[in-house]
C-alpha positions in Angstrom: 123.0 -32.6 110.8 125.9 -31.8 112.9 125.0 -29.2 115.6 128.0 -27.0 114.9 127.2 -27.0 111.1 123.6 -26.4 111.9 124.4 -23.3 114.0 126.7 -21.9 111.4 124.2 -22.4 108.6 121.5 -20.9 110.8 123.5 -17.8 111.5 124.5 -17.3 107.9 121.0 -17.7 106.6 119.6 -15.5 109.4 122.2 -12.8 108.5 121.4 -12.9 104.8 117.7 -12.6 105.5 118.3 -9.7 108.0 120.3 -7.9 105.3 117.5 -8.5 102.8 114.8 -7.1 105.1 116.9 -4.1 106.1 117.6 -3.4 102.4 113.9 -3.6 101.5 112.8 -1.6 104.5 115.3 1.2 103.7 113.8 1.3 100.2 110.5 2.1 101.8 112.0 5.1 103.6 114.1 6.3 100.7 111.6 5.8 97.8 108.0 6.5 98.8 106.9 6.0 95.3 107.8 2.3 95.6 104.5 1.6 97.4 102.3 4.1 95.4 101.3 1.5 92.9 99.9 -0.7 95.6 98.1 2.0 97.5 100.3 1.7 100.5 102.4 4.9 100.4 100.7 6.4 103.5 101.6 3.2 105.5 105.2 2.9 104.3 106.9 4.0 107.6 104.8 1.7 109.7 105.4 -1.2 107.2 109.1 -0.5 107.2 109.4 -0.3 111.0 107.4 -3.5 111.4 109.6 -5.2 108.8 112.8 -4.1 110.6 111.5 -5.0 114.1 110.4 -8.5 112.9 113.7 -9.1 111.2 115.7 -8.1 114.3 113.5 -10.4 116.5 114.1 -13.1 113.9 117.9 -12.6 113.9 118.5 -13.0 117.7 118.3 -16.6 119.1 116.1 -15.6 122.2 113.4 -14.1 120.0 113.9 -16.2 116.9 110.6 -18.0 117.1 108.6 -14.8 117.6 110.5 -13.2 114.7 109.8 -16.3 112.5 106.0 -16.0 113.2 106.0 -12.2 112.6 107.9 -12.5 109.4 105.6 -15.3 108.3 102.6 -13.0 108.8 104.5 -10.2 107.0 105.3 -12.3 104.0 101.8 -13.7 103.9 100.6 -10.1 103.6 103.2 -9.4 100.9 101.9 -12.5 99.0 98.3 -11.3 99.2 99.3 -7.7 98.1 101.3 -9.2 95.1 98.4 -11.4 94.2 95.8 -8.6 94.4 97.9 -6.3 92.1 98.9 -8.9 89.6 102.6 -9.1 90.5 104.5 -12.4 90.7 104.4 -14.1 94.1 107.6 -16.1 93.5 109.9 -13.8 95.4 107.8 -13.5 98.6 107.1 -17.3 98.5 110.8 -18.1 98.3 111.7 -15.7 101.1 108.9 -17.1 103.3 110.3 -20.6 102.6 113.8 -19.4 103.6 112.4 -17.9 106.8 110.7 -21.2 107.8 113.8 -23.2 106.7 115.9 -21.0 109.0 113.4 -21.4 111.8 113.7 -25.1 111.5 117.5 -25.1 111.3 117.7 -22.9 114.5 114.8 -24.3 116.4 114.0 -27.9 115.3 112.3 -28.7 118.7 109.7 -26.0 118.0 108.5 -27.8 114.9 108.7 -31.3 116.5 106.2 -30.2 119.2 103.6 -29.3 116.6 104.2 -32.4 114.5 103.1 -34.7 117.4 
């Protein structure tokens, strides 16, 4: 893939994911009842701050790898919570895939090191 196209695609996807994470984190601040059904209402501020911090680290190139790993852990937790409460895991799985796809687009050398 052309380097310029790869950079543009990486920035667009990273921006869309950042917007998604800020939107979902703001929902945790605005609507505390959102996490009541999962038994996580007391932790909503910590969860939202962790989500925003991880998304910001993910967005900026210098910290993109750390953000990718943190968002992977976050989405893994979301998948487990969804599974344990009988919710569909499709959305967190798709978002996790997009996080890793963006990590590969922006940092292909990181993935090559582990493939060897």
